[in-house]
C-alpha positions in Angstrom: 99.7 95.5 107.0 102.4 97.9 106.3 106.1 97.2 106.9 108.4 100.1 107.0 112.0 99.0 106.9 114.9 101.2 105.8 113.8 103.0 102.7 111.2 100.5 101.6 107.5 100.3 102.4 105.7 97.0 101.9 101.9 96.8 102.2 100.0 93.5 102.0 96.3 93.4 101.1 94.1 90.2 101.3 92.4 91.5 98.1 95.6 92.0 96.2 97.0 95.0 94.4 96.1 95.6 90.8 98.6 97.4 88.6 98.2 101.1 89.0 100.2 104.2 87.8 100.7 105.6 91.3 100.6 104.6 95.0 99.6 106.9 97.7 99.4 107.1 101.5 96.9 109.3 103.3 97.5 110.1 107.0 94.5 111.2 109.0 94.8 112.9 112.4 96.4 116.0 114.0 99.0 116.3 111.1 97.2 115.0 108.0 99.1 114.6 104.8 98.8 112.6 101.5 101.9 111.5 99.6 102.2 109.7 96.3 104.8 108.1 94.1 105.0 106.1 90.9 108.0 104.2 92.3 106.1 101.1 93.4 105.8 97.5 92.3 103.0 95.1 92.8 103.1 91.3 93.0 99.9 89.5 94.1 98.9 90.7 97.5 102.1 92.8 98.1 102.9 96.3 97.0 106.4 97.6 97.6 107.8 101.1 97.3 111.5 101.7 97.3 112.6 105.3 97.6 114.7 107.7 99.7 113.7 110.4 102.1 111.0 108.6 104.2 110.7 111.5 106.7 107.2 112.4 105.5 106.2 108.8 106.0 107.7 108.7 109.5 106.0 112.0 110.3 102.6 110.6 109.1 103.0 107.4 111.2 104.2 109.2 114.3 101.7 112.1 114.4 98.4 110.7 113.1 95.6 108.3 113.9 95.3 106.2 110.7 97.2 105.6 107.5 95.5 104.5 104.3 97.7 103.0 101.6 95.9 103.2 98.2 96.0 103.1 94.5 93.2 104.0 92.0 91.3 100.8 92.7 92.5 99.3 96.1 93.1 100.5 99.6 94.2 99.3 103.1 93.7 101.4 106.2 95.5 100.8 109.5 95.4 102.2 112.9 98.4 104.2 114.1 97.3 104.0 117.8 100.6 102.5 119.0 102.9 103.8 116.3 104.4 107.0 117.9 106.8 105.4 120.3 108.3 102.8 118.0 108.7 105.5 115.2 110.5 107.7 117.7 112.8 104.8 118.6 113.5 104.2 114.9 114.3 107.9 114.5 116.7 107.8 117.5 118.8 105.0 115.9 122.0 106.5 114.6 124.0 103.4 113.7 123.3 101.1 110.8 122.9 97.4 111.7 125.9 95.1 110.9 125.9 93.7 107.4 
């Protein structure tokens, strides 16, 4: 299940994540998009991407039906049925949480 916190995306797969040169996310629905990055790390069942500028990820989550996180040999697809409202609340946040 994906976890989007700050400028980090973490995706856990029961099958694990083999090493791969790139990580991608494909969003399917009214505003489809596929994004990719080589800025990921895998450790067992967890794949983590740390980057900046997650607007395209937020757009994908908010405006589509499913998201598929994938590498060359592994994939996880999740429903985005209830994602639009929480993503909008996240976007509406203007203050950083206390350290």
